[in-house]
C-alpha positions as CSV (number, residue, x, y, z in Angstrom):
1,M,-69.1,328.0,-59.2
2,R,-69.8,329.1,-55.8
3,R,-66.4,330.5,-54.9
4,I,-66.6,332.8,-58.1
5,W,-70.4,333.9,-57.5
6,K,-69.5,334.6,-53.5
7,I,-66.8,336.6,-54.8
8,Y,-68.9,338.3,-57.5
9,K,-71.0,339.3,-55.1
10,L,-68.9,340.8,-52.8
11,L,-67.0,342.5,-55.3
12,A,-70.6,344.1,-56.7
13,A,-71.2,345.5,-53.1
14,Q,-68.2,347.6,-53.0
15,N,-68.8,349.4,-56.3
16,L,-72.3,349.9,-55.4
17,K,-71.5,351.7,-51.6
18,R,-68.8,353.7,-53.9
19,L,-71.4,354.9,-55.9
20,M,-73.7,356.2,-53.3
21,E,-71.0,357.9,-52.2
22,Y,-70.7,359.7,-55.5
23,R,-74.4,360.3,-55.6
24,A,-74.8,363.5,-58.3
25,D,-72.0,361.6,-60.7
26,F,-74.2,359.0,-60.8
27,L,-77.8,360.4,-61.5
28,T,-76.0,362.6,-64.2
29,G,-74.4,359.8,-66.0
30,A,-78.4,358.8,-65.9
31,I,-79.3,361.9,-67.2
32,S,-76.7,362.2,-70.2
33,F,-77.9,358.8,-71.1
34,L,-81.5,359.1,-70.8
35,I,-81.0,362.6,-73.2
36,D,-78.3,360.2,-75.3
37,Q,-81.1,357.5,-76.1
38,A,-84.5,360.4,-76.7
39,I,-82.5,362.3,-79.6
40,G,-82.0,358.8,-80.9
41,I,-85.5,357.6,-81.1
42,A,-86.6,361.4,-82.0
43,F,-84.4,360.7,-84.9
44,I,-86.3,357.9,-85.9
45,F,-90.1,359.3,-85.0
46,I,-88.4,363.0,-87.1
47,I,-87.7,360.2,-90.2
48,F,-91.1,358.5,-89.8
49,T,-93.1,361.7,-90.6
50,Q,-91.7,361.9,-93.5
51,I,-91.7,357.9,-95.1
52,P,-94.4,355.5,-94.2
53,Q,-91.6,352.5,-94.6
54,L,-87.9,352.1,-94.4
55,A,-86.2,349.7,-96.1
56,G,-90.0,347.8,-96.1
57,F,-90.3,348.6,-91.7
58,T,-93.5,350.3,-90.0
59,F,-92.5,352.7,-87.3
60,E,-92.8,350.6,-85.0
61,Q,-90.8,347.7,-86.3
62,I,-87.9,350.6,-86.0
63,L,-88.9,351.3,-83.2
64,F,-88.7,347.0,-82.0
65,I,-85.6,346.5,-83.2
66,Y,-83.8,350.1,-81.2
67,G,-85.2,347.9,-78.5
68,F,-84.4,345.1,-78.4
69,S,-80.8,346.2,-79.4
70,Q,-81.0,347.9,-76.2
71,I,-81.3,344.9,-73.7
72,P,-78.0,342.4,-74.5
73,K,-76.1,346.7,-75.3
74,G,-77.2,347.3,-72.1
75,L,-76.4,344.3,-70.1
76,D,-72.7,344.0,-71.0
77,H,-72.6,348.1,-69.7
78,L,-74.3,346.4,-67.1
79,L,-71.6,343.8,-66.1
80,T,-68.4,344.7,-68.0
81,D,-68.1,347.8,-68.3
82,N,-64.6,348.0,-66.8
83,L,-63.0,346.9,-69.5
84,W,-63.0,350.0,-70.7
85,C,-60.8,351.1,-67.9
86,V,-58.3,348.5,-68.6
87,G,-57.5,350.2,-72.2
88,Y,-57.5,353.6,-71.2
89,F,-55.3,353.6,-68.3
90,I,-55.3,350.6,-66.2
91,V,-52.4,349.1,-68.0
92,R,-51.1,353.0,-69.3
93,K,-50.3,353.2,-65.4
94,G,-49.6,350.3,-64.0
95,D,-52.3,349.3,-62.3
96,F,-52.6,345.7,-63.7
97,D,-50.3,344.6,-61.7
98,K,-53.0,344.0,-58.8
99,Y,-55.1,342.0,-61.0
100,L,-51.9,339.6,-61.3
101,I,-51.2,339.4,-58.0
102,R,-54.4,338.2,-56.3
103,P,-55.7,334.5,-56.5
104,I,-58.3,334.8,-59.2
105,N,-58.3,335.2,-63.0
106,P,-57.8,338.6,-64.2
107,L,-60.6,339.1,-66.9
108,F,-62.9,338.2,-64.1
109,H,-61.9,340.5,-61.3
110,V,-61.4,343.6,-64.0
111,I,-65.0,342.3,-65.2
112,A,-66.8,342.4,-61.2
113,E,-64.9,345.1,-60.4
114,T,-67.0,347.8,-61.6
115,F,-71.1,346.8,-61.8
116,Q,-73.1,350.0,-63.7
117,V,-76.3,350.5,-62.5
118,D,-76.7,353.1,-64.9
119,A,-76.8,350.8,-67.8
120,I,-80.1,349.5,-66.0
121,G,-81.7,352.7,-67.7
122,E,-80.6,351.6,-71.1
123,L,-82.4,347.9,-70.2
124,V,-85.4,349.6,-68.7
125,V,-85.4,351.9,-72.6
126,G,-85.1,348.9,-74.3
127,I,-87.9,346.5,-72.8
128,V,-90.1,350.1,-73.0
129,L,-90.1,350.5,-76.3
130,L,-89.9,346.6,-76.7
131,I,-93.7,347.0,-75.6
132,Y,-94.8,349.9,-76.8
133,A,-94.0,348.7,-80.0
134,A,-95.1,345.1,-79.6
135,P,-98.8,345.2,-81.0
136,N,-98.3,347.1,-83.6
137,A,-95.5,345.5,-85.0
138,G,-97.1,342.6,-87.1
139,L,-95.4,340.2,-83.8
140,H,-96.9,336.1,-83.8
141,I,-95.9,335.3,-81.1
142,T,-95.1,331.2,-80.3
143,V,-93.1,329.6,-77.5
144,W,-90.6,329.4,-79.4
145,T,-90.2,332.9,-80.2
146,V,-90.4,333.0,-77.1
147,I,-87.3,331.3,-75.6
148,L,-85.0,331.6,-78.4
149,S,-85.2,335.3,-78.0
150,I,-84.7,335.0,-75.1
151,I,-81.1,332.5,-75.0
152,A,-80.0,334.9,-77.9
153,V,-80.3,338.2,-75.0
154,P,-77.2,337.2,-73.5
155,F,-75.4,335.5,-77.1
156,A,-75.9,339.0,-78.0
157,A,-74.1,340.3,-75.2
158,L,-71.8,338.0,-75.1
159,I,-70.3,339.9,-78.8
160,Y,-70.4,343.4,-77.3
161,T,-68.3,341.6,-74.2
162,S,-65.6,339.6,-76.7
163,L,-65.3,343.2,-78.9
164,K,-64.5,345.0,-75.9
165,I,-62.1,342.1,-74.4
166,M,-60.4,342.2,-78.3
167,T,-59.8,345.6,-78.2
168,S,-58.5,346.5,-74.6
169,A,-56.6,343.7,-74.8
170,F,-54.5,345.7,-77.3
171,A,-53.3,347.8,-74.4
172,F,-50.8,344.9,-73.5
173,W,-48.6,346.0,-76.3
174,M,-49.8,349.5,-76.8
175,K,-50.1,351.0,-73.0
176,S,-53.5,352.1,-74.3
177,S,-56.4,351.2,-76.1
178,G,-59.2,353.5,-75.7
179,F,-59.3,354.6,-79.4
180,I,-59.1,351.6,-80.9
181,I,-62.0,350.3,-78.1
182,Q,-64.2,353.8,-79.0
183,M,-64.0,353.0,-82.5
184,V,-64.8,349.0,-82.8
185,Y,-67.7,349.7,-80.0
186,G,-69.0,352.7,-82.1
187,M,-70.0,350.9,-84.6
188,N,-72.7,349.6,-82.3
189,E,-75.3,352.0,-83.7
190,F,-75.1,350.2,-87.4
191,S,-77.3,347.0,-84.8
192,K,-80.0,350.1,-83.9
193,Y,-81.4,349.7,-87.9
194,P,-82.3,346.9,-90.3
195,V,-78.8,347.2,-92.1
196,T,-81.2,346.8,-95.7
197,I,-80.9,350.4,-95.2
198,Y,-76.9,350.2,-96.0
199,S,-74.7,349.8,-99.0
200,F,-73.3,346.2,-99.2
201,P,-69.9,346.6,-98.2
202,V,-71.4,348.2,-95.3
203,R,-73.5,344.6,-94.5
204,I,-71.1,342.8,-94.9
205,F,-68.9,344.6,-92.7
206,V,-70.8,344.6,-89.6
207,T,-72.3,340.9,-90.1
208,Y,-69.0,339.3,-90.7
209,I,-66.2,341.4,-89.8
210,I,-67.7,343.4,-86.9
211,P,-70.9,341.8,-86.1
212,F,-73.2,344.3,-84.1
213,A,-75.9,343.1,-86.2
214,F,-76.1,339.9,-84.9
215,T,-76.7,341.9,-81.6
216,G,-79.9,344.2,-82.2
217,Y,-81.4,343.4,-85.8
218,Y,-81.4,339.8,-86.8
219,P,-82.6,337.8,-83.7
220,S,-85.5,341.3,-84.0
221,L,-85.9,339.7,-87.8
222,Y,-86.4,336.5,-86.8
223,I,-88.9,337.8,-83.7
224,L,-90.8,339.8,-86.1
225,T,-91.0,337.7,-89.6
226,E,-89.8,333.7,-88.0
227,S,-88.0,333.8,-90.6
228,D,-84.9,331.7,-91.1
229,P,-83.4,330.6,-86.7
230,L,-81.0,328.4,-88.6
231,F,-79.4,331.9,-88.9
232,N,-81.2,334.7,-86.9
233,I,-80.9,333.0,-84.2
234,G,-78.1,330.6,-84.5
235,G,-75.8,333.3,-86.4
236,V,-76.1,334.8,-82.5
237,I,-74.8,332.2,-80.5
238,V,-72.1,331.2,-83.0
239,V,-70.6,334.4,-84.2
240,S,-70.8,335.4,-80.2
241,V,-68.9,331.9,-78.8
242,V,-66.5,332.4,-81.5
243,L,-65.5,335.6,-80.7
244,F,-65.1,334.9,-77.3
245,A,-63.1,332.1,-77.7
246,V,-61.3,335.0,-80.0
247,S,-60.9,337.5,-77.8
248,L,-59.7,335.0,-74.8
249,L,-56.4,334.4,-76.9
250,I,-55.8,337.6,-77.8
251,W,-56.4,338.9,-73.5
252,N,-54.3,335.6,-72.5
253,K,-51.7,336.8,-75.5
254,G,-51.6,340.1,-74.4
255,I,-51.7,339.1,-70.5
256,S,-47.6,337.0,-71.7
257,S,-46.7,340.2,-73.2
258,Y,-47.8,342.9,-70.0
259,E,-45.0,344.8,-69.0
260,S,-45.6,346.8,-65.7
261,A,-45.5,350.5,-66.7
262,G,-46.0,354.1,-65.3
263,A,-48.0,357.5,-67.0
């Protein structure tokens, strides 16, 4: 673990140096991200100018769910964003060869190679929304609520990471799987709102098939109501671990089928 941590720090430092060389690109990405977040929050505000509640949730409670959903998403974005590149061009161009000839785990190398600093904005927006919404969201904070909420965050982030590992691994057979990553990852929008506003088939899909509901709604529901911790928090842990195990199986199977390719 000490060796892995040392390698990660070295790779992260190199990536930060690269980012500092192209500060305009970083600022453009950060501004675009903030605009996107502002649009999402404005959409919620507009809805609540017309109705007092949405599926039984107040404006502050919806903001709380929205804010919480940004934290695991931002954590995944911060640490594992390079998986997108595997799906889009690393395998297609044959650049994955370098990960196979170096004396570290290829998946760890891919993940550690990029440290996406603009994701810090995502984390900040999520935390600010939680702080803003919490006083009027009807929370009854206890020690267990805090502990279980903290535990839920990394496991919720692992759901994002597992889905990216799984979908990026399809590139080992297809040469490019970026469109699959985009299609699956885009469904995270469902995590920002109560699943009770969706139809029954959609609720089943985002809970048990592409389980983004466990990254935002269910842990938030526990924090807001302290209801059913076994499902709302325990479900996050079980789903993330199972999904991660499946994603590793697909990733390793894909590597065994990998053939160097050129653009």
